[in-house]
C-alpha positions in Angstrom: 16.4 5.2 11.5 13.2 4.7 9.7 13.0 4.8 5.9 11.1 7.7 4.5 10.2 8.8 1.0 12.2 11.7 -0.3 10.1 14.9 -0.4 9.8 16.7 -3.7 11.6 19.6 -2.3 14.7 17.4 -1.6 14.6 15.8 -5.0 17.7 15.7 -7.1 16.1 17.1 -10.2 13.7 20.0 -10.0 10.0 19.2 -10.5 10.3 15.4 -10.3 10.1 13.0 -7.4 12.7 10.2 -7.0 9.9 7.7 -7.7 9.4 9.3 -11.1 13.1 9.1 -11.7 13.0 5.4 -11.0 10.2 5.0 -13.5 12.1 7.1 -16.1 15.2 5.0 -15.7 13.2 1.8 -16.1 11.7 3.2 -19.2 15.1 4.3 -20.5 16.4 0.8 -19.9 13.6 -0.7 -22.0 14.3 1.7 -24.9 18.1 1.3 -24.8 18.5 5.0 -24.4 20.1 7.0 -21.6 17.9 8.5 -18.9 16.3 11.8 -20.1 16.6 10.9 -23.9 13.1 10.6 -25.4 12.2 7.1 -26.6 11.6 6.7 -30.4 8.6 4.7 -31.5 8.5 3.3 -35.0 6.6 0.7 -36.9 8.8 -1.9 -35.3 7.9 -0.8 -31.8 10.4 0.0 -29.0 14.1 -0.2 -29.5 15.5 -3.6 -28.7 17.8 -4.0 -25.6 20.8 -6.2 -26.1 20.2 -9.5 -24.5 23.3 -9.2 -22.3 22.2 -5.8 -20.9 20.3 -5.7 -17.7 17.5 -3.2 -17.6 18.5 -2.1 -14.2 22.1 -1.5 -15.0 23.1 2.0 -13.7 26.9 2.1 -13.8 26.9 4.8 -16.5 24.5 7.0 -14.7 25.5 10.0 -12.6 25.7 9.0 -9.0 22.9 10.3 -6.8 23.7 12.3 -3.6 23.9 10.0 -0.5 20.8 9.4 1.5 20.4 8.7 5.2 21.2 5.1 5.8 19.0 2.7 7.8 19.8 -0.1 10.3 20.8 -3.2 8.5 18.9 -5.5 10.9 15.5 -4.4 9.6 16.3 -2.9 6.2 14.2 -5.3 4.2 11.1 -4.8 6.4 11.5 -1.1 6.3 11.8 -1.1 2.5 8.7 -3.2 2.3 6.8 -0.9 4.6 7.9 2.2 2.6 6.9 0.6 -0.7 3.5 -0.4 0.7 3.0 3.1 1.8 3.8 4.4 -1.7 1.3 2.0 -3.1 -1.4 3.3 -0.8 -0.5 6.9 -1.5 -0.4 6.4 -5.2 3.2 7.4 -5.5 3.9 4.1 -7.2 1.5 4.5 -10.2 -0.5 1.5 -11.5 0.8 0.4 -14.9 4.2 2.1 -14.5 7.6 0.3 -14.3 10.2 1.2 -11.6 13.9 0.4 -11.4 15.0 -1.2 -8.1 18.5 0.5 -8.1 17.0 4.0 -8.3 14.2 3.2 -5.7 17.1 2.0 -3.5 19.0 5.2 -4.0 15.9 7.2 -2.9 15.7 5.1 0.3 19.4 5.1 1.0 19.8 1.4 0.5 21.2 -1.0 -2.1 19.0 -2.5 -4.8 19.1 -5.9 -3.1 16.5 -5.2 -0.3 14.4 -3.3 -2.8 14.3 -6.4 -5.1 13.5 -8.6 -2.2 10.7 -6.4 -1.1 9.4 -6.2 -4.6 9.4 -10.0 -4.9 7.2 -10.1 -1.8 4.9 -7.5 -3.3 4.8 -9.6 -6.5 3.7 -12.7 -4.4 0.9 -10.5 -2.9 -0.1 -9.4 -6.4 0.8 -5.7 -6.0 3.5 -5.7 -8.7 4.8 -7.9 -11.5 8.3 -8.6 -12.6 9.3 -7.1 -15.9 12.4 -8.8 -17.3 15.4 -6.4 -18.0 13.5 -3.4 -16.6 12.2 -3.8 -13.0 8.8 -4.0 -11.6 5.4 -2.9 -12.9 2.7 -1.8 -10.4 -0.4 -4.0 -11.0 -3.4 -2.2 -12.4 -6.4 -3.0 -10.2 -9.9 -3.1 -11.4 -13.1 -2.2 -9.5 -14.2 -5.8 -9.8 -11.0 -7.0 -8.0 -11.5 -4.6 -5.2 -15.2 -5.7 -4.9 -14.1 -9.3 -4.7 -11.6 -8.6 -2.0 -14.3 -6.7 0.0 -16.7 -9.7 -0.4 -14.1 -12.1 0.9 -13.3 -9.8 3.8 -17.0 -9.6 4.6 -17.3 -13.4 4.6 -14.5 -13.6 7.1 -15.1 -10.6 9.4 -18.8 -10.1 9.5 -19.7 -13.5 11.2 -16.7 -13.1 13.6 -17.7 -9.6 14.7 -21.3 -10.7 15.2 -20.1 -13.6 17.3 -17.8 -11.4 19.3 -20.7 -8.9 19.9 -22.5 -11.7 21.8 -19.6 -13.1 23.7 -17.0 -10.4 24.5 -17.4 -8.6 27.8 -18.4 -5.0 27.4 -15.2 -3.7 29.2 -13.0 -5.3 26.5 -14.5 -3.1 23.8 -13.2 0.0 25.6 -9.7 -1.2 24.7 -10.4 -0.4 21.0 -11.4 3.2 21.7 -7.8 4.6 21.2 -7.5 2.8 17.9 -10.9 4.1 16.7 -9.8 7.6 17.7 -6.6 7.2 15.8 -8.5 6.4 12.6 -10.5 9.6 13.1 -7.4 11.7 13.6 -5.7 10.2 10.5 -8.9 10.7 8.4 -9.2 14.4 9.5 -5.7 15.0 8.4 -6.3 13.4 5.0 -3.3 11.2 5.3 -4.3 8.1 3.3 -1.2 6.1 4.2 -1.5 6.8 7.9 -5.2 6.1 7.7 -4.6 2.8 6.1 -2.3 1.8 9.0 -4.8 2.9 11.7 -7.7 1.3 9.8 -5.9 -2.1 9.7 -4.8 -1.8 13.4 -8.5 -1.3 14.5 -9.7 -4.3 12.5 -6.8 -6.5 13.8 -7.5 -5.6 17.4 -11.2 -6.2 17.0 -10.7 -9.6 15.4 -7.9 -10.5 17.9 -10.5 -10.6 20.6 -11.6 -13.9 19.2 -8.3 -15.4 19.9 -7.7 -16.9 16.4 -4.3 -15.6 15.2 -4.5 -17.3 11.8 -7.8 -15.6 11.1 -6.3 -12.2 12.1 -3.3 -12.7 9.7 -5.5 -13.8 6.8 -8.0 -10.9 7.3 -5.2 -8.4 7.6 -3.5 -9.5 4.4 -6.8 -9.2 2.5 -7.4 -5.8 4.1 -3.9 -4.5 3.1 -4.4 -5.7 -0.5 -7.8 -4.0 -0.6 -6.1 -0.6 0.2 -4.1 -0.4 -3.0 -5.6 2.4 -5.0 -7.3 2.2 -8.4 -5.7 4.1 -11.2 -8.1 7.0 -10.6 -8.1 6.7 -6.8 -9.7 3.9 -4.7 -12.9 4.0 -2.7 -11.1 5.8 0.1 -9.2 8.3 -2.1 -10.8 11.6 -0.7 -10.6 13.0 2.8 -14.4 12.9 3.1 -14.4 9.2 2.3 -11.7 8.6 5.0 -13.8 10.7 7.6 -16.9 8.7 6.7 -15.1 5.4 7.1 -13.6 6.4 10.4 -17.1 7.5 11.6 -18.3 3.9 10.9 -15.6 2.6 13.2 -16.8 4.9 16.0 -20.5 4.0 15.5 -19.7 0.3 15.4 -17.7 0.5 18.6 -20.5 2.4 20.3 -23.0 -0.3 19.3 -20.7 -3.0 20.5 -20.3 -1.3 23.9 -24.0 -0.9 24.1 -24.5 -4.6 23.1 -27.0 -3.5 20.5 -26.8 -6.6 18.2 -29.2 -5.3 15.6 -27.3 -2.1 15.1 -24.0 -4.0 15.1 -25.2 -6.3 12.4 -26.4 -3.3 10.3 -23.2 -1.3 10.7 -20.8 -4.1 10.0 -22.6 -5.1 6.8 -22.8 -1.5 5.7 -19.1 -1.0 6.5 -18.0 -3.8 4.1 -20.6 -2.8 1.5 -19.0 0.6 1.4 -15.6 -1.0 0.9 -16.9 -2.7 -2.2 -18.2 0.5 -3.8 
């Protein structure tokens, strides 16, 4: 069974998603108040939480309805994938703090694999640990995303140009289904699905060079560049997704035609757009 985010229609409290509840409980833990009780700000700042109290302690909270369980053999990986999808979708809001136990409740797993996945995301720079509360989603700046796009271009552009000169034309046809998949995802406006198909296309293209380490490094940078800005990233609208997918189609056509001048122009334009 694959982990999935709870739809708002299935949420336990009307009008709020379970992700929002995880944020509320993390905030409540920080204030020392029960979930749902407004925090009080004074001249001294937030209420202090007793040192012996864990911010993610939820024993006194009303148990949530059971969620579908997942296969234990891959639970950590599924949780990590689900959280990465939420980052791309913007469900995990930059600057907000989330409680691992409640995120786990929403996914039908314990808090342990959620914390493990969040620790991995912390190593990737997506979140940061907030003692006694949970995890805060990193607020990304336009400059950070531009720097990631620049590094990606330094890696991928020369590789694609080399492959354009050395890879047999017939091999490029293997990428056609992947390019088509990006177009379908873009047309549907599904940002999380588009992010997956976008990375799959780039991985397959770079893999033609035979350097697995390069593919892994480039894919990691690509994934990190897909986390949205607070107001939406460079690929936050359907029109942006469609335009990006069209660049894949045009690049693939130029590679199949062995038009090196067009390939160079398109691949540089593609990464320039990612930095905007």
